[in-house]
C-alpha positions in Angstrom: 0.0 0.0 0.0 1.4 3.4 -1.0 0.7 5.4 2.1 2.4 8.6 0.9 0.2 8.6 -2.2 -3.0 8.1 -0.2 -2.0 10.8 2.2 -1.4 13.2 -0.7 -4.7 12.4 -2.4 -6.7 12.7 0.9 -5.3 16.2 1.3 -6.4 17.1 -2.2 -10.0 16.2 -1.3 -9.9 17.6 2.3 -7.8 20.6 3.4 -6.4 20.3 6.9 -7.0 16.6 7.0 -5.0 14.2 9.2 -5.3 10.5 8.3 -5.8 8.3 11.3 -6.4 4.9 9.7 -6.4 3.3 6.3 -8.3 0.0 5.7 -8.1 -1.8 2.3 -11.4 -3.3 1.1 -10.2 -6.4 -0.6 -13.5 -7.9 -1.8 -13.8 -5.8 -5.0 -12.6 -7.4 -8.3 -12.2 -4.1 -10.2 -11.3 -0.9 -8.3 -8.9 -0.3 -5.5 -10.9 0.8 -2.5 -10.0 2.1 1.0 -11.8 3.2 4.1 -10.1 6.3 5.4 -10.6 7.5 8.9 -9.3 11.1 9.4 -9.5 14.3 11.3 -10.9 17.1 9.2 -11.3 20.5 10.7 -11.0 18.9 14.1 -13.8 16.4 13.4 -13.2 12.6 13.2 -15.0 10.8 10.4 -14.7 8.2 7.7 -15.0 8.2 3.9 -14.4 5.9 1.0 -11.4 6.6 -1.3 -11.3 4.7 -4.5 -9.0 4.4 -7.5 -11.0 3.7 -10.6 -10.0 0.8 -12.8 -9.0 1.5 -16.4 -11.7 -1.0 -17.7 -14.3 1.8 -18.0 -15.0 3.7 -21.2 -14.1 6.9 -19.3 -14.0 8.2 -15.7 -16.4 11.0 -16.8 -19.1 8.4 -17.6 -18.6 6.6 -14.3 -18.8 9.8 -12.3 -21.7 11.3 -14.2 -23.8 8.0 -13.9 -22.9 7.7 -10.2 -23.9 11.3 -9.5 -27.1 11.1 -11.5 -28.3 8.0 -9.5 -27.3 9.3 -6.1 -28.7 12.8 -6.6 -32.0 11.3 -7.9 -32.4 9.0 -4.9 -31.2 11.6 -2.4 -33.8 14.2 -3.6 -36.5 11.6 -3.1 -35.2 10.7 0.4 -35.1 14.4 1.3 -38.7 14.9 0.0 -39.8 11.9 2.0 -41.0 10.3 -1.3 -39.6 6.8 -0.6 -42.0 5.3 1.9 -41.1 1.6 1.6 -41.0 1.1 5.4 -39.5 2.8 8.4 -36.0 1.7 7.7 -33.3 4.1 6.6 -32.2 4.2 3.0 -28.9 5.9 2.0 -26.7 6.5 -1.0 -22.9 6.6 -1.3 -22.8 10.2 -2.6 -19.6 11.6 -4.2 -17.4 14.1 -2.3 -16.2 17.1 -4.2 -12.4 17.5 -4.3 -11.3 20.8 -2.7 -8.2 21.2 -4.9 -10.0 21.2 -8.3 -13.7 21.5 -7.4 -14.4 18.2 -9.3 -15.6 14.8 -8.2 -12.4 13.1 -9.3 -8.7 13.8 -8.9 -6.1 12.7 -11.4 -2.6 11.5 -10.3 0.0 9.5 -12.3 -2.6 8.5 -14.9 -4.9 7.3 -12.2 -8.3 8.7 -11.3 -9.4 8.9 -7.7 -12.7 9.7 -6.1 -14.1 10.0 -2.6 -17.5 8.9 -1.4 -19.5 9.3 1.8 -19.1 6.5 4.3 -22.4 4.9 5.4 -22.2 4.5 9.1 -23.4 1.6 11.2 -23.4 -0.7 8.3 -21.5 -3.8 7.1 -21.2 -6.0 4.0 -20.3 -9.6 3.5 -19.5 -12.1 0.7 -21.5 -15.1 1.9 -25.2 -15.2 3.0 -25.6 -15.8 6.7 -29.2 -16.9 6.9 -32.7 -16.8 5.2 -33.6 -13.5 6.8 -30.7 -11.8 5.1 -31.7 -13.5 1.8 -35.2 -11.9 2.2 -33.6 -8.5 3.1 -31.4 -8.6 0.1 -34.5 -9.0 -2.1 -36.1 -6.1 -0.3 -33.0 -4.0 -0.9 -32.8 -4.7 -4.6 -36.5 -3.9 -5.0 -36.0 -0.6 -3.1 -33.2 0.4 -5.5 -35.3 -0.5 -8.5 -38.3 1.4 -7.3 -36.1 4.4 -6.2 -34.8 4.7 -9.8 -38.0 3.7 -11.6 -38.9 7.3 -12.6 -35.3 8.2 -13.7 -34.9 8.9 -17.5 -32.7 6.0 -18.6 -31.5 8.0 -21.6 -29.4 10.1 -19.3 -27.3 7.1 -18.4 -24.3 6.1 -20.6 -22.8 2.6 -20.6 -19.6 2.7 -18.6 -18.2 -0.7 -19.9 -18.5 -1.6 -23.6 -20.5 -4.7 -24.2 -21.3 -5.1 -20.5 -23.9 -7.9 -20.0 -23.8 -8.5 -23.8 -23.8 -12.3 -23.6 -23.3 -12.8 -27.3 -20.2 -10.6 -27.3 -18.7 -12.7 -24.5 -19.4 -15.9 -26.4 -17.9 -14.5 -29.6 -14.8 -13.5 -27.7 -14.7 -16.9 -26.0 -14.7 -18.7 -29.4 -11.9 -16.4 -30.7 -9.9 -16.9 -27.6 -10.1 -20.7 -27.8 -9.1 -20.5 -31.5 -6.1 -18.3 -31.0 -4.8 -19.3 -27.6 -1.5 -21.2 -27.3 -2.4 -24.0 -25.0 1.1 -25.5 -25.2 2.4 -22.8 -22.9 0.3 -24.1 -20.0 1.6 -26.8 -17.7 -0.3 -30.1 -18.2 -2.5 -29.9 -15.1 -3.7 -26.3 -15.9 -4.1 -27.2 -19.6 -6.4 -30.1 -18.7 -8.5 -27.9 -16.4 -8.9 -25.3 -19.2 -9.7 -27.8 -21.9 -12.3 -29.6 -19.6 -14.0 -26.3 -18.9 -14.0 -25.3 -22.6 -15.5 -28.6 -23.5 -18.2 -28.3 -20.8 -19.1 -24.8 -21.8 -19.4 -25.8 -25.5 -22.4 -27.9 -24.5 -24.2 -24.8 -23.4 -23.1 -22.2 -26.1 -25.5 -23.2 -28.9 -28.5 -23.3 -26.5 -27.5 -19.9 -25.0 -27.6 -18.5 -28.6 -31.0 -20.1 -29.1 -32.3 -18.4 -25.9 -30.8 -15.1 -26.8 -32.6 -15.3 -30.2 -36.0 -15.9 -28.4 -35.4 -13.0 -26.0 -34.6 -10.6 -28.8 -38.2 -11.2 -30.0 -39.6 -10.1 -26.7 -40.5 -6.5 -25.8 -38.9 -6.6 -22.4 -39.1 -3.2 -20.8 -35.8 -1.6 -19.9 -35.3 0.3 -16.6 -32.5 1.5 -14.5 -30.5 -1.5 -13.3 -27.5 -1.7 -11.0 -25.6 -4.1 -13.3 -23.6 -5.8 -10.5 -25.9 -6.5 -7.5 -23.7 -9.2 -6.0 -24.1 -9.8 -2.3 -21.0 -7.8 -1.2 -22.5 -4.6 -2.8 -25.4 -4.5 -0.3 -24.8 -2.7 3.0 -26.8 -4.0 5.9 -27.7 -2.2 9.1 -25.2 -3.4 11.7 -27.9 -3.9 14.4 -31.1 -5.0 12.7 -29.5 -6.5 9.4 -31.9 -4.9 6.9 -30.4 -3.4 3.7 -29.6 0.3 4.0 -27.8 0.9 0.7 -26.7 -0.7 -2.6 -23.2 0.5 -3.4 -20.7 0.2 -6.3 -22.7 2.2 -8.9 -20.1 2.0 -11.6 -22.2 -0.3 -13.8 -25.6 1.4 -13.5 -27.3 1.4 -16.9 -30.5 0.7 -18.8 -31.6 -2.9 -19.0 -34.1 -5.6 -18.0 -34.7 -5.8 -14.3 -34.4 -9.5 -14.8 -30.7 -9.0 -15.3 -30.3 -7.6 -11.8 -32.6 -10.3 -10.2 -30.7 -13.1 -11.9 -27.2 -11.8 -11.0 -28.2 -11.2 -7.4 -29.7 -14.7 -7.2 -26.6 -16.2 -8.7 -24.5 -14.5 -6.0 -26.6 -15.2 -2.9 -27.6 -18.7 -3.8 -23.9 -19.8 -4.0 -23.7 -20.0 -0.2 -20.1 -21.1 -0.4 -19.1 -17.9 -2.0 -17.4 -17.1 -5.3 -14.0 -18.2 -4.1 -14.6 -21.2 -1.8 -11.8 -23.2 -0.2 -13.3 -26.4 -1.6 -15.1 -26.2 -5.0 -16.8 -29.6 -4.2 -19.0 -27.7 -1.7 -20.4 -25.3 -4.3 -24.1 -25.7 -5.1 -27.2 -23.6 -5.9 -29.4 -23.1 -2.9 -33.1 -23.0 -3.9 -34.3 -22.0 -0.5 -32.2 -18.8 -0.5 -33.7 -18.0 -3.9 -37.3 -18.3 -2.6 -36.6 -16.1 0.4 -34.9 -13.5 -1.8 -37.9 -13.4 -4.2 -40.4 -13.1 -1.4 -38.4 -10.1 -0.2 -38.2 -8.6 -3.6 -41.9 -8.8 -4.3 -42.8 -7.5 -0.9 -42.0 -4.0 -2.3 -44.8 -3.0 -4.7 -43.7 -2.0 -8.2 -46.6 -1.0 -10.4 -44.8 -1.5 -13.6 -45.8 -4.9 -15.0 -44.1 -5.5 -18.4 -41.0 -7.1 -16.9 -41.5 -10.7 -18.1 -40.7 -12.3 -14.7 -41.7 -15.6 -16.2 -38.3 -15.6 -17.9 -36.4 -15.5 -14.6 -35.1 -19.1 -15.0 -33.7 -18.3 -18.4 -32.0 -15.1 -17.1 -30.4 -17.0 -14.2 -29.1 -19.6 -16.6 -27.7 -16.9 -18.9 -26.0 -14.9 -16.2 -24.2 -17.9 -14.7 -23.0 -19.0 -18.2 -22.0 -15.4 -18.9 -19.9 -14.9 -15.8 -18.3 -18.3 -16.3 -17.2 -17.3 -19.8 -16.1 -13.8 -18.6 -13.8 -15.3 -16.0 -12.4 -17.8 -18.4 -11.9 -15.2 -21.1 -10.0 -13.1 -18.7 -7.7 -16.0 -17.9 -7.1 -16.6 -21.6 -6.4 -12.9 -22.1 -3.7 -12.8 -19.3 -6.0 -11.5 -16.6 -6.6 -8.0 -17.9 -10.0 -7.3 -16.3 -10.5 -8.9 -12.9 -8.0 -8.4 -10.1 -6.1 -11.6 -9.3 -4.0 -13.0 -6.4 -2.4 -15.8 -8.4 -2.0 -16.7 -12.0 -4.9 -19.2 -12.3 -7.3 -17.2 -10.1 -9.7 -16.4 -12.9 -9.7 -19.9 -14.1 -10.7 -21.1 -10.6 -13.4 -18.4 -10.5 -14.7 -19.8 -13.8 -14.7 -23.3 -12.5 -16.7 -22.3 -9.5 -19.3 -20.6 -11.6 -19.6 -23.6 -13.9 -20.1 -25.9 -10.9 -22.8 -23.5 -9.7 -24.4 -23.7 -13.2 -24.3 -27.5 -13.1 -26.1 -27.5 -9.7 -28.6 -25.0 -10.9 -29.5 -26.9 -14.1 -30.2 -30.1 -12.2 -32.6 -28.3 -9.9 -34.5 -26.2 -12.4 -37.6 -28.3 -12.3 -37.7 -28.0 -8.5 -37.1 -24.3 -8.7 -39.8 -23.9 -11.3 -42.3 -25.4 -8.9 -41.1 -23.2 -6.1 -41.6 -20.1 -8.3 -45.2 -21.2 -9.1 -45.9 -21.3 -5.4 -45.1 -17.5 -5.2 -47.0 -16.7 -8.4 -44.3 -16.7 -11.0 -44.9 -18.9 -14.0 -42.0 -20.4 -16.1 -41.4 -21.8 -19.5 -41.8 -25.6 -19.3 -40.0 -26.1 -22.6 -36.9 -24.4 -21.2 -37.1 -26.4 -18.0 -37.0 -29.7 -19.9 -34.6 -28.6 -22.7 -31.8 -27.2 -20.5 -31.7 -30.3 -18.4 -30.7 -32.4 -21.4 -27.5 -30.4 -21.8 -25.7 -31.9 -18.8 
């Protein structure tokens, strides 16, 4: 950790600031993030300091999208327009930099931003219990409803081709064709080739589903884009969701994309980087509690095609498996890693989750019917023939 650089940047955002403590947040796969505790004008407080990754189209798009969302929600909070329940709901607003009067500071070709710290909250990577699965659903619904009247045309895509499953598949096919597998040691090469073979069984069916979805008039709304469990902040005492953070991927898209990605995250109760991959499985019970929480918040818009939820869960797990494997084959340019085969392991974990999900789709379909969500029986039967 470059303490001198962090001290320097803090003093660009806050004049007369004395840093008391720096904590690295190690759970993010993209940006470098720190919790800074400091004395500013004699007052002790915390804030988030973050170095933006170079994967984004531009730092301006990330900052503008973030400010658009947080300003919109904050106005509604201040006007008491968000009457979900009696629980607090907060946003990680940006802090203006004193030295340049902007919301970003540039140093050594890096772009840094500061955000408000949300007190008395915590996050975690693995679901603790059914209550928190329910509360995660409530939290995502609150975010969607908070942004439901925001003009999606004002948002710009911060990452090119993000959640474009066809693009990831095309990239995957090219990577497999051009990659020099001989440079891998035998054990790693076998792992890669086994995963490629396993994914190939799904690729054509994914293309088929994408073709069907393109014919649907699925309404687009403001989506978070990356609502994994660690991006939800929970009240430290009562464990309800108080905020959905990491707004770098907010965009316009089907709400089902967010639901599916959140379900993918919370239903892998071993976490995305488990010590033992053999323990990875898709937990249907968590999915049911999450959906009960999500639909406990009324959303009057109806043209969301919730009956396609099973397909979207399938697509998002395949998509992330491919994205991790693509990154490994491209020398780990996108996701942060701790060792050379880290993204390969992440891909293997997602594929194991996919295999577990597929074998349980019929059971999950019945569970969805119990809470009033229909499903496509053809998909349920067809997808189980793949594995």
